[in-house]
C-alpha positions as CSV (number, residue, x, y, z in Angstrom):
1,M,-0.1,0.1,0.0
2,S,1.0,3.6,-0.7
3,E,0.7,6.5,1.7
4,A,-1.1,9.6,0.6
5,L,-2.3,13.0,2.0
6,F,-5.8,14.3,1.7
7,Y,-6.8,17.8,2.6
8,H,-10.4,17.3,3.6
9,N,-13.4,19.3,4.5
10,P,-16.0,16.9,5.8
11,K,-18.8,19.3,5.1
12,C,-18.0,19.5,1.5
13,S,-19.7,17.0,-0.7
14,K,-17.1,17.0,-3.3
15,S,-14.4,16.2,-0.7
16,R,-16.5,13.3,0.8
17,K,-17.0,11.9,-2.6
18,A,-13.3,12.1,-3.5
19,L,-12.4,10.4,-0.3
20,D,-14.8,7.5,-1.1
21,I,-13.3,7.1,-4.5
22,I,-9.7,6.9,-3.0
23,D,-10.9,4.6,-0.2
24,T,-12.0,2.1,-3.0
25,H,-8.3,1.8,-4.1
26,N,-6.8,0.6,-0.8
27,I,-4.5,3.6,-0.4
28,N,-3.3,4.4,3.1
29,I,-4.4,7.9,3.6
30,K,-3.5,10.4,6.1
31,V,-6.5,12.8,6.2
32,I,-5.8,16.5,7.2
33,L,-8.8,18.3,8.4
34,Y,-7.1,21.6,7.3
35,L,-10.0,23.8,8.6
36,K,-9.3,22.4,12.1
37,D,-5.7,21.1,12.0
38,K,-2.8,23.5,11.6
39,I,-1.4,23.4,8.0
40,T,2.0,25.0,7.3
41,K,3.5,27.0,4.4
42,S,5.7,24.1,3.5
43,M,2.6,21.8,3.1
44,L,1.1,24.4,0.8
45,K,4.3,24.7,-1.1
46,E,4.4,20.9,-1.5
47,I,1.0,21.1,-3.0
48,L,2.1,23.8,-5.5
49,D,5.4,21.9,-6.4
50,S,3.6,18.6,-6.7
51,S,0.6,19.9,-8.8
52,G,2.2,22.3,-11.2
53,L,-0.5,24.6,-10.1
54,S,0.0,28.3,-9.5
55,I,-0.9,29.9,-6.0
56,R,-4.1,31.4,-7.6
57,D,-5.1,28.1,-8.9
58,I,-5.5,26.8,-5.2
59,I,-7.4,29.7,-3.9
60,R,-11.2,29.7,-3.6
61,S,-12.2,33.0,-5.1
62,N,-15.9,32.8,-4.0
63,E,-15.0,33.0,-0.2
64,K,-15.9,36.2,1.6
65,E,-12.2,36.1,3.0
66,Y,-11.2,36.4,-0.7
67,R,-13.1,39.8,-1.1
68,E,-12.3,41.1,2.4
69,N,-8.5,40.6,1.8
70,N,-8.6,42.0,-1.7
71,L,-7.1,38.8,-3.1
72,D,-8.0,39.9,-6.6
73,N,-5.0,42.3,-6.3
74,L,-2.6,40.9,-8.8
75,N,0.3,42.8,-7.0
76,L,0.0,40.3,-4.1
77,T,3.2,38.0,-3.9
78,E,2.9,34.3,-3.6
79,D,4.3,34.6,-0.2
80,E,1.5,37.0,0.8
81,L,-1.0,34.7,-0.8
82,L,0.4,31.7,1.1
83,N,0.1,33.6,4.4
84,L,-3.5,34.6,3.7
85,I,-4.4,30.9,3.2
86,L,-2.5,30.0,6.5
87,K,-4.6,32.8,8.2
88,H,-7.8,31.8,6.5
89,P,-7.5,28.1,5.5
90,K,-11.1,28.1,4.1
91,L,-9.4,29.8,1.0
92,L,-7.8,26.7,0.1
93,Q,-9.3,24.8,-2.8
94,R,-10.8,21.4,-1.7
95,P,-10.2,18.7,-1.7
96,V,-6.5,18.3,-2.2
97,F,-5.0,14.8,-2.8
98,V,-1.2,14.3,-2.6
99,F,-0.1,10.9,-3.8
100,N,3.2,9.6,-5.5
101,N,4.8,13.0,-5.5
102,K,1.9,14.4,-7.2
103,A,-1.1,16.7,-6.2
104,I,-4.4,17.4,-7.6
105,I,-7.5,19.3,-6.6
106,G,-10.6,16.9,-6.6
107,R,-12.9,18.9,-8.5
108,P,-14.7,17.0,-9.9
109,P,-14.0,14.4,-7.3
110,E,-13.1,11.8,-10.0
111,D,-10.0,13.9,-10.8
112,V,-8.3,12.1,-8.0
113,L,-8.1,9.0,-10.2
114,K,-5.6,10.9,-12.6
115,I,-2.9,10.4,-10.0
116,I,-3.8,6.9,-8.5
């Protein structure tokens, strides 16, 4: 069995569905409840490095925290955006699945299959 990380919000139906898909593949998963458990900047950087996504690709732009912090300001640096995600973890796209040195956002949930 392989180990994997799954950044999960149990209140999100897409996150629950992606977790169900992963569970059917006998993958040993460490579930990170990122809204409750502390995430770090290095964890976020691992997601970026393993996914090939930009910082803005992993930010939920429909959250009030996005508007309140003027995250549509294109002059914000990656480091500033990372710090804002750490301060407001609700901004992190969900779910995020990290497996075999690759990461993917499970939207739609079936996308997790792309790295299994």
